[in-house]
N, C-alpha and C positions, 0 to 999 in steps of 0.2 A: 108233816112231810117236808115242808119247805126247808127246814133246817136239819134234816136227817143226816146230811153229810158232815155236820159240824163235829160230832164226837170223833169220828175217824180222822178228820183233818187235824184236830187238836192233838190226837194221839200220835199221828205221824210227825207233827212238828216237835212234840215232846221227845221223840226218839232221836232227833237230829242233835248231835253234840254241838255245843257252842264253840268248842275249840278242840285242839288236839288232845288225845289221851296217850301218855307216854311220849317218847322222843319222836321227832320227825325223822323218818328213816330214808326218805328220798325226795328229791325235788325235780321239777321239769320246767323248762322255759318254752313257751310257744309264742313267738313274737315278743310282745311286751308283757305278756301275762305269765305269772309264775304260779305253779301248782305244787302241792305238797301232799304227802301221805303219812299217816300214822295208824295205829291200831284202831282209831276212831273212824277211819275212812279216808276219802280223798277231799282235799280242800283247795280253794283258790286263795293265794296269799294276797291280801289287800292292805292298804295303809291303815285302815281301821281295825285290822285283825283278820284272822282266817275265816273264810266263808265256806261252810260245808257244802260239798257237791253231791256225794253219794257214798253209799255202802256197796262195794262191788260184790258182796255175798261171801267174802272171806276176809281174813286179816291181811291188809296190804303191807308190803315190805319194799317193793320196787316200783318205780314210776318212770315213764318215758313219754315225750311229747313230739308231735310232728306238726309243723305249720302247714297251712294250705299250700298246695303246689300244683298248678295247672288245674286239672279236673279233680284232683285228690283233695279231700277236705281235711281240716285240722282234726287231729285225734290225740287221745291219751291212751296209753297202755299201762295197766297196773298189774303187778304180779305179787304173789305171796302164798298164803295157805296156812297149814298147820304143821309144825315140825314133826317129822317121822310119820305123818299121816297123809298129807296131800300138798300138791303144788298146783296153783291155779293162776289163770290170767283172765283179764277182762278188758275189752275194748270199749272206750267211752268217747262220746263227743264232748266238746268243751262245756256243755251245760250239765254234764254228769249223767246223761242217759246211757245205759249199758246197751251197746249194740250187739255184743257177742261175749260169750264166756266159755272157757275150756278148762278141763282137768288134764294136766300134763304129766304128773309124776306123783310118787308116793312120799315126797318130801318137798320142802320149800322151793319156790322160785326166788332166787337171790337177786337177779338183775334182768332187765328187759330193754329192748331197743326197737325203734321203728326206722325203717328205711325211708329216706326223704323222697326218692323218685321212683319207688317200686312198691308194689302191694305185698310187702313182706315185713315180718317182725321176727324177733328172736328172743329166746328166754334161756337164761343160764340157771341151771338147777343144782340143788344140793347133791343129787346123785352123780354129778359130773357131766351129764349130757347137756349139750347146747342144742335146743330145738328150734328149727327154722319154721315159722308159721306163715300160712297164707292168709291174706286179708281179703274180705272182712270176716270170714268165718272162723279164723284162728285154727284152721286145720293144720296139724303138724306135717311137714314134708319129710321124706326119707333123709336120714343124716348119719354120718359116721363121726360126728364131732363128739368126742368124749375126753374129759380130763380124768386123771388118776385120783383126784380129790374133788371136793365141791367146786363147781363153776360159779364164780361170783361177779364177773364183769363181762359185758358184751357190748359191741358197738359196730355199726355200719360205717363204711367210709362215706365221705360226702356224696360221691356219685353212685353209691349203692352197689358197686361192683365187688366190694370186698367186705368180709365180716371178720372181726377179731373177737376172741374171747380170752379171758384170763381165769386161772384157777389157783386153789390152794396148793396144787402140785408145783407151783412156780413156773408154769408153762403158759405161753401165749400160743393159741392156735389161730392161724391166718389162712384164709382161702376165699373161694367164691361161694356165695350162698345159693347160687343157681344150680349146683350139682351136688351129688352125694359123695363126690370124691373126697378122699382123706385130706384134711387141711395140713399145711406145713406147721411144724412145731418149732417155735422160737425158744431157745433154752438159755438166754442170756441172763435172766433173773436168777438170784440165789435164794429167794424166799417167796412166799405166797404173793401172787399178783392180786392186787386189791382194786385197781381202777384203770380204765382205759379212756383215751381221748384221741380222736382224729383231728388234726389241725386242718384249717380251711384249704391248705395246699396239698392235702392227702398224705401227710406223714402220721405215724402212729406213736403216741406217747403212752407210757404205762408206768404206774406207780406200784410199789411193793412194800411189804412189811419191814424190809431191811432199810427203809429210808432212802431208797434210790429211785430215781426217775430215769427211764431210758427212752430213747427216740429211735424209731426204725423207719426205713423207707417202705414203699408199697410192696417191695419184693421180700421184705423181712430182714434186710441188711441193717445191722446196728450202726447208727450214725453218731450217737452221743449218749453219755451217761452223766447224770448229776448225782453226787454222793453227799453223805453226811448232812442230811437235811433235818436231823434231830428227832426222828421218830417215824413210825409207820405212815406211809402216804395213804390217806383215806379218800381223797377227792381231787380231781383235776378239772380245771376250766381254762379256756383259752380266751385271751383278750388282746387284740392287736397282735403284736409280735412276741407276746409273752404267755407263759403257762403259769397259772396261779394254783398253788398246791395247798391242800389242807393237811397238816401234819399232826398226828396224834401224839400228844405229850404224855409223860408219865403222870398218873393220878397223884394229887388232885388238880393238877394244872389243867387249864382249858386247852383245847386244840390251838396250835399256832398256824401261821401261814408262811409261805415262801413264794417268791416270784422268780421265775426262771426265764431268761431271754433265749428265744429260739435261735439256733445258729443259721 
């Protein structure tokens, strides 16, 4: 009886993948720690290689992180599911413990976001709906946020007062996550919006499949457009006074990068 637990423990360890399966589909930074997800689950990226954290109970596709803020603890939010079957989200602590899980839709969750200073999260879904979620139970709040195509990007402003989403319809929806009022539609892009980023001073940058990056103020007014970056924009990050872009190049060339100076 003394070692009765050993077979179960060994079986559980054997089920833990040593590394990613398939491509890394999303990353999240929480302080100095970097997290990643693939179809194998959620991992922490370490110098020695990825360390498996958990299987959220569905195939992960999207990931967001929140650092500790006041009484609010550090969290990870993972989204994904099964194409044409289910859209799921799970809330994790940084050790990989699943605190809550929710079924949101009948198709994939493509992107997730966590508000820094509020108990809210958001999920952009393949059915075009952007669902605002209450933490920690992930209960969906009433919403009128809907794109005409799949919603694939979502981001809270630094102060949590605004939420932005982007979709394959080429539209950015911008408004308050606190109400069910219809958000404002920004129609400046001419192709599918693929990624969103709020700058530290509260401006909204967006990338699209047409290789353009646009910058809006909090009201939605277009401030600047960067063009001809060489391919679809797949990721945006801010560093100092610059935006770093990942640009999808034509196969078989690897993705390229571009650095844009904020005006």
